[in-house]
ChimeraX commands (.cxc) that place a marker at each C-alpha (Angstrom):
marker #1 position -18.22,8.44,157.52 radius 0.5
marker #1 position -17.54,9.41,153.91 radius 0.5
marker #1 position -19.82,11.91,152.27 radius 0.5
marker #1 position -18.99,10.74,148.75 radius 0.5
marker #1 position -17.03,8.05,146.97 radius 0.5
marker #1 position -14.64,10.63,145.53 radius 0.5
marker #1 position -13.19,11.23,149.01 radius 0.5
marker #1 position -11.68,7.78,149.17 radius 0.5
marker #1 position -7.94,8.21,149.19 radius 0.5
marker #1 position -5.87,5.90,147.03 radius 0.5
marker #1 position -2.39,4.80,147.89 radius 0.5
marker #1 position 0.28,6.46,145.78 radius 0.5
marker #1 position 3.86,5.25,145.55 radius 0.5
marker #1 position 6.20,7.63,147.33 radius 0.5
marker #1 position 7.82,10.15,145.03 radius 0.5
marker #1 position 5.25,9.80,142.25 radius 0.5
marker #1 position 3.32,12.77,140.96 radius 0.5
marker #1 position -0.37,12.92,141.82 radius 0.5
marker #1 position -2.37,11.87,138.75 radius 0.5
marker #1 position -5.87,13.09,138.05 radius 0.5
marker #1 position -8.64,10.72,139.16 radius 0.5
marker #1 position -9.76,9.91,135.61 radius 0.5
marker #1 position -6.23,8.94,134.63 radius 0.5
marker #1 position -5.79,6.66,137.67 radius 0.5
marker #1 position -9.06,4.90,136.81 radius 0.5
marker #1 position -7.98,4.52,133.19 radius 0.5
marker #1 position -4.66,2.96,134.26 radius 0.5
marker #1 position -6.48,0.64,136.69 radius 0.5
marker #1 position -8.94,-0.40,133.97 radius 0.5
marker #1 position -6.14,-1.16,131.53 radius 0.5
marker #1 position -4.22,-3.12,134.16 radius 0.5
marker #1 position -7.31,-5.08,135.14 radius 0.5
marker #1 position -8.15,-5.90,131.54 radius 0.5
marker #1 position -4.60,-7.08,130.88 radius 0.5
marker #1 position -4.63,-9.18,134.05 radius 0.5
marker #1 position -8.01,-10.68,133.16 radius 0.5
marker #1 position -6.96,-11.60,129.64 radius 0.5
marker #1 position -3.84,-13.33,130.93 radius 0.5
marker #1 position -5.56,-15.08,133.83 radius 0.5
marker #1 position -8.27,-17.03,132.07 radius 0.5
marker #1 position -8.39,-18.94,128.79 radius 0.5
marker #1 position -12.17,-18.58,128.47 radius 0.5
marker #1 position -11.59,-15.09,127.07 radius 0.5
marker #1 position -10.08,-16.65,123.97 radius 0.5
marker #1 position -13.25,-18.66,123.37 radius 0.5
marker #1 position -15.30,-15.47,123.73 radius 0.5
marker #1 position -12.99,-13.57,121.35 radius 0.5
marker #1 position -13.12,-16.41,118.82 radius 0.5
marker #1 position -16.93,-16.40,118.87 radius 0.5
marker #1 position -16.96,-12.61,118.67 radius 0.5
marker #1 position -14.63,-12.63,115.67 radius 0.5
marker #1 position -16.93,-15.03,113.81 radius 0.5
marker #1 position -19.95,-12.87,114.64 radius 0.5
marker #1 position -18.16,-9.66,113.59 radius 0.5
marker #1 position -17.02,-11.16,110.28 radius 0.5
marker #1 position -20.53,-12.43,109.57 radius 0.5
marker #1 position -22.04,-9.05,110.46 radius 0.5
marker #1 position -19.53,-7.30,108.21 radius 0.5
marker #1 position -20.29,-9.62,105.28 radius 0.5
marker #1 position -24.06,-9.27,105.73 radius 0.5
marker #1 position -23.89,-5.48,106.07 radius 0.5
marker #1 position -25.50,-5.09,109.49 radius 0.5
marker #1 position -27.14,-1.72,110.22 radius 0.5
marker #1 position -25.79,0.77,112.75 radius 0.5
marker #1 position -28.40,-0.33,115.27 radius 0.5
marker #1 position -27.34,-3.92,114.81 radius 0.5
marker #1 position -23.68,-3.02,115.36 radius 0.5
marker #1 position -24.61,-1.12,118.50 radius 0.5
marker #1 position -26.41,-4.18,119.86 radius 0.5
marker #1 position -23.50,-6.47,118.96 radius 0.5
marker #1 position -20.98,-4.18,120.67 radius 0.5
marker #1 position -23.20,-3.91,123.75 radius 0.5
marker #1 position -23.60,-7.69,123.94 radius 0.5
marker #1 position -19.86,-8.26,123.55 radius 0.5
marker #1 position -19.06,-5.68,126.19 radius 0.5
marker #1 position -21.51,-7.28,128.59 radius 0.5
marker #1 position -19.84,-10.67,128.14 radius 0.5
marker #1 position -16.39,-9.18,128.69 radius 0.5
marker #1 position -17.50,-7.26,131.80 radius 0.5
marker #1 position -19.19,-10.31,133.28 radius 0.5
marker #1 position -16.11,-12.45,132.67 radius 0.5
marker #1 position -13.97,-9.86,134.45 radius 0.5
marker #1 position -16.38,-9.78,137.39 radius 0.5
marker #1 position -16.20,-13.57,137.61 radius 0.5
marker #1 position -12.41,-13.34,137.79 radius 0.5
marker #1 position -12.75,-10.71,140.49 radius 0.5
marker #1 position -15.04,-12.97,142.50 radius 0.5
marker #1 position -12.60,-15.83,142.08 radius 0.5
marker #1 position -9.71,-13.69,143.35 radius 0.5
marker #1 position -11.84,-12.45,146.26 radius 0.5
marker #1 position -12.81,-15.99,147.24 radius 0.5
marker #1 position -9.14,-16.98,147.31 radius 0.5
marker #1 position -8.24,-13.96,149.46 radius 0.5
marker #1 position -11.12,-14.54,151.90 radius 0.5
marker #1 position -10.21,-18.21,152.25 radius 0.5
marker #1 position -13.84,-19.33,152.39 radius 0.5
marker #1 position -14.83,-22.87,153.28 radius 0.5
marker #1 position -15.20,-25.31,150.42 radius 0.5
marker #1 position -18.99,-25.02,150.33 radius 0.5
marker #1 position -18.95,-21.20,150.36 radius 0.5
marker #1 position -16.21,-21.06,147.72 radius 0.5
marker #1 position -18.08,-23.46,145.47 radius 0.5
marker #1 position -21.35,-21.56,145.79 radius 0.5
marker #1 position -19.80,-18.18,144.97 radius 0.5
marker #1 position -17.94,-19.55,141.98 radius 0.5
marker #1 position -21.00,-21.42,140.72 radius 0.5
marker #1 position -23.11,-18.25,140.92 radius 0.5
marker #1 position -20.45,-16.21,139.12 radius 0.5
marker #1 position -20.12,-18.85,136.40 radius 0.5
marker #1 position -23.91,-19.01,136.04 radius 0.5
marker #1 position -23.98,-15.22,135.54 radius 0.5
marker #1 position -21.33,-15.47,132.82 radius 0.5
marker #1 position -23.16,-18.31,131.07 radius 0.5
marker #1 position -26.46,-16.42,131.22 radius 0.5
marker #1 position -25.00,-13.30,129.64 radius 0.5
marker #1 position -23.16,-15.38,127.01 radius 0.5
marker #1 position -26.39,-17.10,125.97 radius 0.5
marker #1 position -28.24,-13.77,125.89 radius 0.5
marker #1 position -25.46,-12.14,123.84 radius 0.5
marker #1 position -25.29,-15.04,121.39 radius 0.5
marker #1 position -29.07,-15.03,121.00 radius 0.5
marker #1 position -29.05,-11.26,120.39 radius 0.5
marker #1 position -26.31,-11.70,117.79 radius 0.5
marker #1 position -28.30,-14.42,116.03 radius 0.5
marker #1 position -31.40,-12.20,115.97 radius 0.5
marker #1 position -29.43,-9.27,114.51 radius 0.5
marker #1 position -27.77,-11.48,111.89 radius 0.5
marker #1 position -31.04,-13.23,110.99 radius 0.5
marker #1 position -32.84,-9.89,110.60 radius 0.5
marker #1 position -30.05,-8.63,108.33 radius 0.5
marker #1 position -29.96,-11.81,106.29 radius 0.5
marker #1 position -33.62,-11.56,105.31 radius 0.5
marker link #1:1,2 radius 0.2
marker link #1:2,3 radius 0.2
marker link #1:3,4 radius 0.2
marker link #1:4,5 radius 0.2
marker link #1:5,6 radius 0.2
marker link #1:6,7 radius 0.2
marker link #1:7,8 radius 0.2
marker link #1:8,9 radius 0.2
marker link #1:9,10 radius 0.2
marker link #1:10,11 radius 0.2
marker link #1:11,12 radius 0.2
marker link #1:12,13 radius 0.2
marker link #1:13,14 radius 0.2
marker link #1:14,15 radius 0.2
marker link #1:15,16 radius 0.2
marker link #1:16,17 radius 0.2
marker link #1:17,18 radius 0.2
marker link #1:18,19 radius 0.2
marker link #1:19,20 radius 0.2
marker link #1:20,21 radius 0.2
marker link #1:21,22 radius 0.2
marker link #1:22,23 radius 0.2
marker link #1:23,24 radius 0.2
marker link #1:24,25 radius 0.2
marker link #1:25,26 radius 0.2
marker link #1:26,27 radius 0.2
marker link #1:27,28 radius 0.2
marker link #1:28,29 radius 0.2
marker link #1:29,30 radius 0.2
marker link #1:30,31 radius 0.2
marker link #1:31,32 radius 0.2
marker link #1:32,33 radius 0.2
marker link #1:33,34 radius 0.2
marker link #1:34,35 radius 0.2
marker link #1:35,36 radius 0.2
marker link #1:36,37 radius 0.2
marker link #1:37,38 radius 0.2
marker link #1:38,39 radius 0.2
marker link #1:39,40 radius 0.2
marker link #1:40,41 radius 0.2
marker link #1:41,42 radius 0.2
marker link #1:42,43 radius 0.2
marker link #1:43,44 radius 0.2
marker link #1:44,45 radius 0.2
marker link #1:45,46 radius 0.2
marker link #1:46,47 radius 0.2
marker link #1:47,48 radius 0.2
marker link #1:48,49 radius 0.2
marker link #1:49,50 radius 0.2
marker link #1:50,51 radius 0.2
marker link #1:51,52 radius 0.2
marker link #1:52,53 radius 0.2
marker link #1:53,54 radius 0.2
marker link #1:54,55 radius 0.2
marker link #1:55,56 radius 0.2
marker link #1:56,57 radius 0.2
marker link #1:57,58 radius 0.2
marker link #1:58,59 radius 0.2
marker link #1:59,60 radius 0.2
marker link #1:60,61 radius 0.2
marker link #1:61,62 radius 0.2
marker link #1:62,63 radius 0.2
marker link #1:63,64 radius 0.2
marker link #1:64,65 radius 0.2
marker link #1:65,66 radius 0.2
marker link #1:66,67 radius 0.2
marker link #1:67,68 radius 0.2
marker link #1:68,69 radius 0.2
marker link #1:69,70 radius 0.2
marker link #1:70,71 radius 0.2
marker link #1:71,72 radius 0.2
marker link #1:72,73 radius 0.2
marker link #1:73,74 radius 0.2
marker link #1:74,75 radius 0.2
marker link #1:75,76 radius 0.2
marker link #1:76,77 radius 0.2
marker link #1:77,78 radius 0.2
marker link #1:78,79 radius 0.2
marker link #1:79,80 radius 0.2
marker link #1:80,81 radius 0.2
marker link #1:81,82 radius 0.2
marker link #1:82,83 radius 0.2
marker link #1:83,84 radius 0.2
marker link #1:84,85 radius 0.2
marker link #1:85,86 radius 0.2
marker link #1:86,87 radius 0.2
marker link #1:87,88 radius 0.2
marker link #1:88,89 radius 0.2
marker link #1:89,90 radius 0.2
marker link #1:90,91 radius 0.2
marker link #1:91,92 radius 0.2
marker link #1:92,93 radius 0.2
marker link #1:93,94 radius 0.2
marker link #1:94,95 radius 0.2
marker link #1:95,96 radius 0.2
marker link #1:96,97 radius 0.2
marker link #1:97,98 radius 0.2
marker link #1:98,99 radius 0.2
marker link #1:99,100 radius 0.2
marker link #1:100,101 radius 0.2
marker link #1:101,102 radius 0.2
marker link #1:102,103 radius 0.2
marker link #1:103,104 radius 0.2
marker link #1:104,105 radius 0.2
marker link #1:105,106 radius 0.2
marker link #1:106,107 radius 0.2
marker link #1:107,108 radius 0.2
marker link #1:108,109 radius 0.2
marker link #1:109,110 radius 0.2
marker link #1:110,111 radius 0.2
marker link #1:111,112 radius 0.2
marker link #1:112,113 radius 0.2
marker link #1:113,114 radius 0.2
marker link #1:114,115 radius 0.2
marker link #1:115,116 radius 0.2
marker link #1:116,117 radius 0.2
marker link #1:117,118 radius 0.2
marker link #1:118,119 radius 0.2
marker link #1:119,120 radius 0.2
marker link #1:120,121 radius 0.2
marker link #1:121,122 radius 0.2
marker link #1:122,123 radius 0.2
marker link #1:123,124 radius 0.2
marker link #1:124,125 radius 0.2
marker link #1:125,126 radius 0.2
marker link #1:126,127 radius 0.2
marker link #1:127,128 radius 0.2
marker link #1:128,129 radius 0.2
marker link #1:129,130 radius 0.2
marker link #1:130,131 radius 0.2
marker link #1:131,132 radius 0.2
view
């Protein structure tokens, strides 16, 4: 039994120097983000909507608090999209039955849609408050 998560050993290619834990996680995060952006075209829709919101916020002169909320909302959408892609990859690897696969993917897509609606609503509130 493991006493902490930091004791989990990661596989290292033979002959490579041992990297610090924080650097391995940073490399994994960058690789995962790159893989996610290449794997799904829905990211481009999210980035297009985000670019319109950022330009509008810049033109309206949104406060620091508003920017913080916009960045948090955008990050939540991106993280949820990446989790959905992870679920999709996991479902393929587990080779679930059609009903199980459909249910998992529907739940993951519902989570993404929920956070997208919440983020868009938050952005509209911030922009409307700035506009007045």
